[in-house]
ChimeraX commands (.cxc) that place a marker at each C-alpha (Angstrom):
marker #1 position 63.15,118.01,91.73 radius 0.5
marker #1 position 63.87,114.27,91.34 radius 0.5
marker #1 position 64.58,114.74,87.62 radius 0.5
marker #1 position 67.17,117.41,88.39 radius 0.5
marker #1 position 68.90,115.15,90.92 radius 0.5
marker #1 position 68.88,112.24,88.48 radius 0.5
marker #1 position 70.16,114.43,85.65 radius 0.5
marker #1 position 72.88,115.88,87.87 radius 0.5
marker #1 position 73.90,112.34,88.91 radius 0.5
marker #1 position 74.12,111.19,85.29 radius 0.5
marker #1 position 76.20,114.23,84.31 radius 0.5
marker #1 position 78.49,113.74,87.29 radius 0.5
marker #1 position 78.90,110.03,86.49 radius 0.5
marker #1 position 79.63,110.69,82.82 radius 0.5
marker #1 position 82.21,113.31,83.76 radius 0.5
marker #1 position 83.94,110.94,86.17 radius 0.5
marker #1 position 83.94,108.17,83.57 radius 0.5
marker #1 position 85.34,110.47,80.88 radius 0.5
marker #1 position 88.02,111.74,83.26 radius 0.5
marker #1 position 89.07,108.17,84.10 radius 0.5
marker #1 position 89.39,106.92,80.52 radius 0.5
marker #1 position 92.61,108.67,79.54 radius 0.5
marker #1 position 94.23,107.42,82.72 radius 0.5
marker #1 position 93.15,103.84,82.00 radius 0.5
marker #1 position 94.47,104.03,78.46 radius 0.5
marker #1 position 97.82,105.39,79.61 radius 0.5
marker #1 position 98.53,102.35,81.78 radius 0.5
marker #1 position 100.33,99.62,79.90 radius 0.5
marker #1 position 101.45,96.14,80.76 radius 0.5
marker #1 position 105.01,96.06,82.06 radius 0.5
marker #1 position 107.59,95.20,79.47 radius 0.5
marker #1 position 111.06,93.78,79.93 radius 0.5
marker #1 position 112.41,97.30,80.49 radius 0.5
marker #1 position 109.95,98.02,83.31 radius 0.5
marker #1 position 110.08,94.77,85.30 radius 0.5
marker #1 position 111.86,94.63,88.60 radius 0.5
marker #1 position 114.38,91.83,89.08 radius 0.5
marker #1 position 113.27,89.44,91.81 radius 0.5
marker #1 position 116.15,88.23,93.96 radius 0.5
marker #1 position 116.12,85.43,96.47 radius 0.5
marker #1 position 117.65,85.92,99.87 radius 0.5
marker #1 position 119.32,83.34,102.06 radius 0.5
marker #1 position 117.16,80.23,102.33 radius 0.5
marker #1 position 114.89,81.33,99.46 radius 0.5
marker #1 position 114.54,80.57,95.77 radius 0.5
marker #1 position 113.03,82.36,92.82 radius 0.5
marker #1 position 110.08,80.64,91.11 radius 0.5
marker #1 position 109.26,81.54,87.49 radius 0.5
marker #1 position 106.52,80.28,85.22 radius 0.5
marker #1 position 104.91,81.38,81.97 radius 0.5
marker #1 position 101.14,80.96,82.25 radius 0.5
marker #1 position 99.71,78.75,79.51 radius 0.5
marker #1 position 96.56,80.69,78.71 radius 0.5
marker #1 position 97.74,84.29,79.02 radius 0.5
marker #1 position 101.44,83.92,78.23 radius 0.5
marker #1 position 102.26,86.13,81.22 radius 0.5
marker #1 position 105.56,85.48,83.01 radius 0.5
marker #1 position 105.08,85.29,86.78 radius 0.5
marker #1 position 107.99,85.47,89.20 radius 0.5
marker #1 position 107.80,85.05,92.98 radius 0.5
marker #1 position 110.00,84.00,95.90 radius 0.5
marker #1 position 109.51,80.92,98.10 radius 0.5
marker #1 position 111.49,79.26,100.84 radius 0.5
marker #1 position 113.88,76.60,99.54 radius 0.5
marker #1 position 111.93,73.76,101.15 radius 0.5
marker #1 position 108.55,74.94,99.80 radius 0.5
marker #1 position 107.38,73.90,96.33 radius 0.5
marker #1 position 106.52,76.49,93.68 radius 0.5
marker #1 position 102.83,76.01,92.90 radius 0.5
marker #1 position 100.97,77.22,89.82 radius 0.5
marker #1 position 97.39,76.78,88.59 radius 0.5
marker #1 position 97.29,77.75,84.93 radius 0.5
marker #1 position 93.50,77.52,84.70 radius 0.5
marker #1 position 92.94,80.38,87.14 radius 0.5
marker #1 position 96.28,82.21,86.62 radius 0.5
marker #1 position 97.31,81.71,90.26 radius 0.5
marker #1 position 100.74,81.11,91.75 radius 0.5
marker #1 position 101.86,80.61,95.35 radius 0.5
marker #1 position 104.36,78.89,97.59 radius 0.5
marker #1 position 103.23,75.46,98.71 radius 0.5
marker #1 position 103.52,73.72,102.04 radius 0.5
marker #1 position 106.16,71.20,103.03 radius 0.5
marker #1 position 103.39,68.97,104.41 radius 0.5
marker #1 position 100.53,69.26,101.89 radius 0.5
marker #1 position 102.50,70.34,98.83 radius 0.5
marker #1 position 100.42,72.46,96.45 radius 0.5
marker #1 position 97.00,71.72,97.99 radius 0.5
marker link #1:1,2 radius 0.2
marker link #1:2,3 radius 0.2
marker link #1:3,4 radius 0.2
marker link #1:4,5 radius 0.2
marker link #1:5,6 radius 0.2
marker link #1:6,7 radius 0.2
marker link #1:7,8 radius 0.2
marker link #1:8,9 radius 0.2
marker link #1:9,10 radius 0.2
marker link #1:10,11 radius 0.2
marker link #1:11,12 radius 0.2
marker link #1:12,13 radius 0.2
marker link #1:13,14 radius 0.2
marker link #1:14,15 radius 0.2
marker link #1:15,16 radius 0.2
marker link #1:16,17 radius 0.2
marker link #1:17,18 radius 0.2
marker link #1:18,19 radius 0.2
marker link #1:19,20 radius 0.2
marker link #1:20,21 radius 0.2
marker link #1:21,22 radius 0.2
marker link #1:22,23 radius 0.2
marker link #1:23,24 radius 0.2
marker link #1:24,25 radius 0.2
marker link #1:25,26 radius 0.2
marker link #1:26,27 radius 0.2
marker link #1:27,28 radius 0.2
marker link #1:28,29 radius 0.2
marker link #1:29,30 radius 0.2
marker link #1:30,31 radius 0.2
marker link #1:31,32 radius 0.2
marker link #1:32,33 radius 0.2
marker link #1:33,34 radius 0.2
marker link #1:34,35 radius 0.2
marker link #1:35,36 radius 0.2
marker link #1:36,37 radius 0.2
marker link #1:37,38 radius 0.2
marker link #1:38,39 radius 0.2
marker link #1:39,40 radius 0.2
marker link #1:40,41 radius 0.2
marker link #1:41,42 radius 0.2
marker link #1:42,43 radius 0.2
marker link #1:43,44 radius 0.2
marker link #1:44,45 radius 0.2
marker link #1:45,46 radius 0.2
marker link #1:46,47 radius 0.2
marker link #1:47,48 radius 0.2
marker link #1:48,49 radius 0.2
marker link #1:49,50 radius 0.2
marker link #1:50,51 radius 0.2
marker link #1:51,52 radius 0.2
marker link #1:52,53 radius 0.2
marker link #1:53,54 radius 0.2
marker link #1:54,55 radius 0.2
marker link #1:55,56 radius 0.2
marker link #1:56,57 radius 0.2
marker link #1:57,58 radius 0.2
marker link #1:58,59 radius 0.2
marker link #1:59,60 radius 0.2
marker link #1:60,61 radius 0.2
marker link #1:61,62 radius 0.2
marker link #1:62,63 radius 0.2
marker link #1:63,64 radius 0.2
marker link #1:64,65 radius 0.2
marker link #1:65,66 radius 0.2
marker link #1:66,67 radius 0.2
marker link #1:67,68 radius 0.2
marker link #1:68,69 radius 0.2
marker link #1:69,70 radius 0.2
marker link #1:70,71 radius 0.2
marker link #1:71,72 radius 0.2
marker link #1:72,73 radius 0.2
marker link #1:73,74 radius 0.2
marker link #1:74,75 radius 0.2
marker link #1:75,76 radius 0.2
marker link #1:76,77 radius 0.2
marker link #1:77,78 radius 0.2
marker link #1:78,79 radius 0.2
marker link #1:79,80 radius 0.2
marker link #1:80,81 radius 0.2
marker link #1:81,82 radius 0.2
marker link #1:82,83 radius 0.2
marker link #1:83,84 radius 0.2
marker link #1:84,85 radius 0.2
marker link #1:85,86 radius 0.2
marker link #1:86,87 radius 0.2
view
């Protein structure tokens, strides 16, 4: 009985994995045609940076008084604080 359950589980897992592969292959990185333009509202600014290690262009919106912070080593971007900066 345990062998049947284990065999059924392996078959079910392989089927789910095989069904997910075409979907994963169909997803592509966004290109210039597919990116959405980021616009800053009143009191905001657009921050843009190209990451050193991946070459990816990141775009995000911060308040005008907040610094645009980027950590290339971990591919992380955020808006900083007016008090602590990018800490």
